[in-house]
C-alpha positions as CSV (number, residue, x, y, z in Angstrom):
1,M,-3.0,-12.9,-9.2
2,P,-2.1,-14.2,-5.7
3,R,-3.9,-12.1,-3.1
4,V,-3.1,-11.4,0.6
5,T,-5.6,-9.6,2.9
6,R,-5.3,-8.4,6.4
7,T,-8.1,-6.6,8.3
8,R,-8.3,-4.8,11.6
9,T,-10.7,-2.4,13.4
10,V,-9.0,0.9,14.2
11,E,-10.4,3.2,16.9
12,A,-10.7,6.3,14.7
13,P,-13.6,7.6,12.6
14,P,-13.6,6.6,8.9
15,S,-13.1,10.3,7.9
16,E,-9.7,10.4,9.7
17,V,-8.6,7.0,8.4
18,W,-9.6,8.2,4.9
19,K,-7.5,11.4,5.2
20,L,-4.5,9.3,6.1
21,V,-4.7,6.5,3.5
22,S,-5.8,8.6,0.6
23,D,-2.9,11.1,0.9
24,P,0.3,9.8,-0.8
25,Y,2.4,12.3,1.3
26,A,1.2,10.4,4.5
27,L,2.6,7.0,3.4
28,P,5.8,7.4,5.4
29,R,3.6,7.7,8.5
30,W,2.1,4.3,8.1
31,W,3.5,2.2,5.2
32,P,6.5,0.0,6.1
33,R,10.0,1.0,5.0
34,T,8.7,4.2,3.2
35,S,11.2,6.9,4.0
36,R,9.5,9.6,1.9
37,V,7.2,10.3,-1.0
38,E,8.1,12.6,-3.9
39,N,6.6,13.9,-7.2
40,V,3.0,13.7,-6.1
41,E,0.8,14.8,-9.1
42,G,-3.0,15.1,-9.2
43,G,-5.3,14.0,-6.5
44,G,-7.9,11.3,-5.9
45,R,-8.2,8.8,-8.7
46,R,-5.7,10.7,-10.8
47,A,-2.9,10.8,-8.2
48,R,0.6,9.6,-9.1
49,W,3.7,9.5,-6.8
50,T,7.1,8.1,-6.2
51,K,7.6,6.2,-3.0
52,V,11.2,6.0,-1.7
53,L,11.7,2.7,0.1
54,E,14.6,2.2,2.5
55,T,16.5,-1.1,2.1
56,S,18.0,-2.9,5.1
57,E,21.4,-1.4,4.1
58,G,19.9,2.1,4.3
59,R,19.8,2.8,0.6
60,G,16.7,4.4,-1.1
61,V,14.9,2.6,-3.8
62,R,12.4,4.5,-5.9
63,A,9.1,3.0,-7.0
64,D,6.3,4.8,-9.0
65,F,2.7,4.3,-8.2
66,R,-0.7,5.6,-9.4
67,C,-4.2,5.5,-8.0
68,V,-6.5,3.4,-10.1
69,S,-9.7,3.6,-8.1
70,S,-11.0,5.8,-5.3
71,A,-14.3,6.0,-3.6
72,E,-14.2,8.6,-0.8
73,G,-14.4,7.0,2.6
74,E,-14.7,3.5,1.2
75,R,-11.8,2.4,-1.0
76,Y,-8.4,3.6,-2.3
77,V,-6.5,1.4,-4.8
78,W,-3.1,2.0,-6.2
79,E,-0.7,0.0,-8.4
80,Q,3.0,0.1,-9.1
81,E,4.1,1.4,-12.5
82,L,6.5,-1.3,-13.6
83,A,7.4,-0.6,-17.3
84,G,11.0,0.4,-17.7
85,T,12.0,-0.2,-14.1
86,P,14.1,-2.9,-12.4
87,F,10.9,-4.2,-10.8
88,E,9.7,-5.2,-14.2
89,R,12.0,-8.2,-14.3
90,H,10.3,-9.8,-11.3
91,L,6.7,-8.5,-11.3
92,K,3.9,-8.5,-13.8
93,A,1.6,-6.5,-11.5
94,L,1.4,-5.1,-8.0
95,R,-1.9,-3.6,-6.6
96,V,-2.9,-2.5,-3.1
97,E,-6.4,-1.9,-2.0
98,V,-7.4,-0.1,1.2
99,G,-11.0,-0.8,2.1
100,L,-12.8,1.1,4.9
101,R,-16.1,0.4,6.7
102,E,-17.5,1.9,9.8
103,R,-17.6,-0.6,12.6
104,D,-18.4,-0.3,16.3
105,G,-17.5,3.4,16.6
106,G,-14.3,2.9,14.7
107,T,-13.2,1.9,11.2
108,E,-12.6,-1.6,9.9
109,V,-9.6,-1.3,7.7
110,S,-8.9,-4.0,5.1
111,L,-5.6,-4.1,3.2
112,T,-5.4,-6.3,0.2
113,E,-2.3,-6.8,-2.0
114,E,-2.4,-8.6,-5.3
115,Q,1.0,-9.4,-6.7
116,S,1.8,-11.3,-9.9
117,L,5.4,-12.6,-10.2
118,K,7.3,-13.2,-13.4
119,G,9.7,-16.0,-14.5
120,M,11.8,-17.7,-11.8
121,S,10.4,-15.3,-9.2
122,K,7.2,-17.4,-9.4
123,L,9.0,-20.1,-7.5
124,G,9.1,-18.0,-4.4
125,S,5.4,-17.2,-4.5
126,P,4.3,-18.9,-1.2
127,L,7.2,-17.2,0.7
128,M,6.3,-13.9,-0.9
129,R,2.6,-14.2,0.2
130,R,3.7,-14.8,3.8
131,A,6.1,-11.8,3.6
132,R,3.5,-9.6,2.1
133,G,1.1,-10.5,4.8
134,D,3.7,-9.4,7.4
135,V,4.0,-6.1,5.5
136,L,0.2,-5.6,5.5
137,E,0.2,-6.2,9.3
138,E,2.9,-3.6,9.8
139,A,0.9,-1.2,7.7
140,L,-2.1,-1.8,9.9
141,D,0.1,-1.2,12.9
142,G,1.2,2.1,11.3
143,I,-2.3,3.2,10.7
144,E,-3.2,2.6,14.3
145,W,-0.1,4.3,15.5
146,A,-0.7,7.4,13.2
147,L,-4.3,7.8,14.3
148,T,-4.3,6.9,18.0
């Protein structure tokens, strides 16, 4: 699966960063184009939620996610549930990992996205990697903005 990673040190303690990134309801505060989160069920590694993404035309697009791995203060991983959705035509898999590590009085935040495309969508893979890197940079900006 193609992988894109962006890392930045944020001037906030790991516990504060953890509270932000491990709470699906907080996603609109820091994840790009997320207008709201609905239907949050469970917590920690069992969490599931629906993220409503806003298109450039202002419409909402729903996408379902679930946490697949969680280690408090260290790592939070979620993946998109694709079966039976319009995304299924273009994606085989989409996974995001947030890694945290204490660094110089702050927190080193590492965002990694793995995305596997399907069919003709594979042809746009290099462009998608660059675009996804931009999204991860925006997410890091959002984390900094939300915590500082």
